[in-house]
C-alpha positions as CSV (number, residue, x, y, z in Angstrom):
1,M,105.3,77.5,108.3
2,M,103.3,77.8,105.1
3,T,105.2,78.3,101.7
4,F,104.5,81.0,99.3
5,S,102.2,78.7,97.2
6,D,100.2,77.7,100.2
7,L,99.8,81.1,101.2
8,I,98.6,82.2,97.7
9,A,96.2,79.3,97.6
10,S,94.8,80.0,101.1
11,V,94.2,83.8,100.3
12,V,92.7,83.0,96.7
13,S,90.3,80.5,98.5
14,D,89.3,83.2,101.1
15,L,88.6,85.7,98.2
16,Q,86.5,83.0,96.3
17,Q,84.7,82.2,99.6
18,G,83.9,85.9,100.0
19,G,82.7,86.5,96.6
20,F,85.5,88.2,95.3
21,I,86.1,86.1,92.4
22,K,88.0,88.5,89.8
23,D,90.3,89.5,92.6
24,A,91.0,85.8,93.4
25,D,91.5,85.0,89.7
26,D,93.8,88.0,89.3
27,L,95.9,86.9,92.3
28,Q,96.2,83.4,91.2
29,H,97.3,84.5,87.6
30,L,99.9,86.8,89.2
31,A,101.2,83.7,91.3
32,N,101.1,81.5,88.3
33,L,103.5,83.9,86.5
34,A,105.7,84.3,89.7
35,L,106.1,80.7,90.0
36,D,106.9,80.2,86.4
37,K,110.5,79.3,85.8
38,N,109.9,79.4,82.1
39,I,109.8,83.2,82.0
40,S,112.3,85.9,82.7
41,K,113.3,86.6,86.3
42,D,112.1,90.4,85.6
43,M,108.5,89.3,84.6
44,R,108.6,87.0,87.8
45,K,109.6,89.8,89.9
46,D,107.2,92.1,88.5
47,A,104.4,89.6,89.2
48,L,105.6,89.4,92.8
49,K,105.7,93.0,93.3
50,R,102.2,93.3,92.1
51,I,101.1,90.7,94.5
52,E,102.8,92.6,97.4
53,M,100.8,95.7,96.4
54,R,97.6,93.8,96.9
55,C,98.5,92.8,100.3
56,H,98.1,96.6,101.5
57,V,95.1,97.3,103.8
58,K,93.7,99.6,101.4
59,W,93.7,97.1,98.6
60,L,92.8,93.4,99.4
61,G,92.8,94.3,103.1
62,D,89.9,96.6,102.5
63,F,87.5,93.6,101.6
64,Y,85.0,92.3,104.2
65,L,85.3,88.6,104.7
66,K,82.3,87.3,106.7
67,H,84.4,83.8,107.7
68,L,87.4,85.9,108.9
69,S,87.9,88.7,111.6
70,Q,89.7,91.8,110.3
71,K,92.6,90.9,112.4
72,E,92.9,87.3,110.8
73,W,92.7,88.8,107.3
74,W,95.2,91.4,107.6
75,G,97.5,88.9,109.4
76,K,96.9,86.6,106.4
77,L,98.0,89.3,104.0
78,E,100.9,90.4,106.0
79,K,102.1,86.9,105.9
80,L,101.7,86.7,102.1
81,K,103.6,90.0,102.0
82,K,106.4,88.7,103.9
83,S,106.4,85.5,101.9
84,T,106.5,87.3,98.7
85,N,109.6,89.5,99.8
86,N,111.5,86.2,100.7
87,Y,110.5,84.5,97.5
88,V,111.8,87.4,95.6
89,Q,115.2,87.1,97.5
90,S,115.3,83.2,96.6
91,F,116.1,83.8,93.0
């Protein structure tokens, strides 16, 4: 099973490969905040909430990535959403 960090890296890579550089950078920035144990839990939870919001079909799910089918892309985003929720529960 992929970890939260693995899933973020994979989705960021897919976004970069698809040419969505700003969105990839934004997602990576939020992930860095979420994983930073030197900032408050509230700030980390907020970053995770913002990642979860991006996993919606009307946000990142709306992007067309040539190297993935829509089903594969939405599946990846769903896994990231679940992983984000599990990660919030862990602290």
